[in-house]
C-alpha positions in Angstrom: 0.0 0.0 0.0 1.5 3.3 -1.1 0.7 6.6 0.4 -2.7 8.1 -0.5 -3.5 11.6 -1.8 -5.9 13.6 0.3 -7.7 16.8 -0.8 -9.6 19.5 1.0 -12.8 17.8 -0.3 -11.9 14.3 1.0 -10.2 15.3 4.3 -13.2 14.7 6.5 -13.8 11.2 5.2 -10.2 10.1 4.5 -8.6 11.5 7.6 -11.0 12.6 10.3 -13.4 9.7 9.9 -10.7 7.0 9.4 -11.0 3.9 11.6 -7.2 3.9 12.0 -4.6 6.7 12.6 -3.7 8.8 9.6 -0.3 10.6 9.1 -0.8 13.6 6.8 2.2 15.0 5.1 1.6 18.6 4.1 3.9 19.2 1.1 4.5 21.1 -2.2 6.1 20.2 -5.5 8.7 22.9 -5.1 9.8 21.9 -1.6 13.2 20.1 -1.6 13.0 18.7 1.9 9.5 17.4 1.1 11.0 15.4 -1.9 13.7 14.1 0.4 11.3 12.4 2.8 8.8 11.2 0.2 10.6 7.8 -0.4 10.9 7.2 3.3 7.1 7.9 3.7 6.3 5.5 0.9 8.4 2.7 2.6 6.9 3.4 6.0 3.4 3.3 4.3 4.2 -0.3 3.2 5.9 -1.4 6.5 3.2 0.0 8.8 0.1 -0.4 6.7 -1.7 -2.4 9.4 -1.2 0.4 12.0 -1.4 3.7 10.1 -2.4 5.3 6.8 0.0 7.7 5.3 -1.5 10.5 3.3 -0.1 13.4 1.3 -1.7 16.8 0.9 -0.3 19.3 -1.7 -0.7 22.7 0.0 -0.7 24.5 -3.4 -3.6 22.5 -4.7 -5.5 22.4 -1.4 -5.5 25.6 0.6 -8.5 25.1 2.9 -7.3 22.5 5.4 -3.7 23.7 5.6 -5.0 27.2 6.2 -7.3 26.0 8.9 -4.4 24.1 10.5 -2.1 27.1 10.3 0.5 25.3 8.2 3.3 27.8 7.8 6.3 25.6 6.9 6.7 22.3 5.1 7.2 19.5 5.3 4.7 19.4 8.1 3.6 16.0 9.4 0.5 15.6 11.5 -0.7 12.4 13.0 -4.5 12.2 13.4 -6.1 9.7 15.8 -9.8 9.5 16.3 -10.3 12.6 14.2 -8.0 14.8 16.2 -4.4 15.9 15.7 -2.3 13.7 18.1 1.3 14.6 17.2 3.1 16.9 14.8 6.6 17.2 13.3 8.1 20.0 11.2 10.9 19.6 8.7 12.6 16.6 7.2 14.1 13.7 9.0 15.8 10.4 8.1 13.5 7.4 7.7 14.6 5.8 11.0 13.8 9.0 12.9 10.4 9.3 11.2 9.6 5.7 12.0 10.6 6.1 15.6 8.5 9.3 16.0 5.5 7.7 14.4 5.7 4.5 16.4 6.1 6.4 19.7 2.9 8.4 18.9 0.6 5.6 17.6 
């Protein structure tokens, strides 16, 4: 299972109403650090598919949710559990660090 793409229109059903935790990666095509962590997030999506869904939201194509959440810098990762933000991480990190952070917050 690869990462999924989430939009403003689908955020409610895909993230907030999900029956398992969802990690949302707020990113943009022009963001170098976002591109650096993308392969790690794809791998983690496969490795942790039973525990968490990893979703990507392009902040240039979807401005509503990022605006409501006050996203000011990217990459910005937010873990949602039971429809609520449970943890957040700003900036890029190596895969091992991303996995450790994610597991510690699930």
